[in-house]
N, C-alpha and C positions, 0 to 999 in steps of 0.2 A: 504494500500500500504506500502510495507516495505521500509526501508531507502535506500537500494541499488537501487531499482526501482525509487524512488523519485530523487535520485542523478542523475541517467541517464536522467530522464525527464528534470530536471533543466539544466543539461549540454547541452542537445540537444537544449533547448530553448535559452540559453545564446549564444551558438556558432552560431546558425542560425541567431539570432538577430545581433550579431556582424558582421557576414559575410555579411548580407544584408546591414548594415550600411556602411561597408567598400566598398561595390559595388556601393554606392551612392544612395541607396534607402532612402526614408524619414522614419522618426521614426515610423509612423503609419503602413506603409507597412512592415517594418522590424519586428514589433511586430506581425502582422498578420501571416507573414511567420514563426515566431518563435512558435506561438501557433499551427500552422499546423504541423510543424516538431515534436514538442513535443507530439502532439496527435498521429501522425503516429508511433512514437517510442513506446508509451504506447500501442497502438493497436497491434503492432507487438510482443511486449513482453508478453502481457496478453491475447490476443485474443478478446479484447473488440471490439465492432463495432465502426466505426469511430466517430459517433455522441456521443456515450457514453464516448469514450476516450477523445474527445474534452471537454466535460462537466467536466470530472475529472481534466483535465489540468487547465481549467478556475477556478475550485474550489480551486486548489492549490495556486492560485494567485502567479505565478512565479516571477512577477515583484517585489512584496513586499518581497518575500523570498530572491531574489538575492540582493536586496538593503540592507538587514540586515547584 
């Protein structure tokens, strides 16, 4: 995955998590929504199937990358 795609995935993750938290969702729900949004973004950009896109996003470990 190139840097531009990774940046878009991380942005989708972070924005979705922040939006969910701002709407009063608990942290676990916000993170689940963020993983879903990031996977949907990756799937749309690359044509990966949903399950494969989700696995890619999980492997990226966005929480750790965003904390750095």
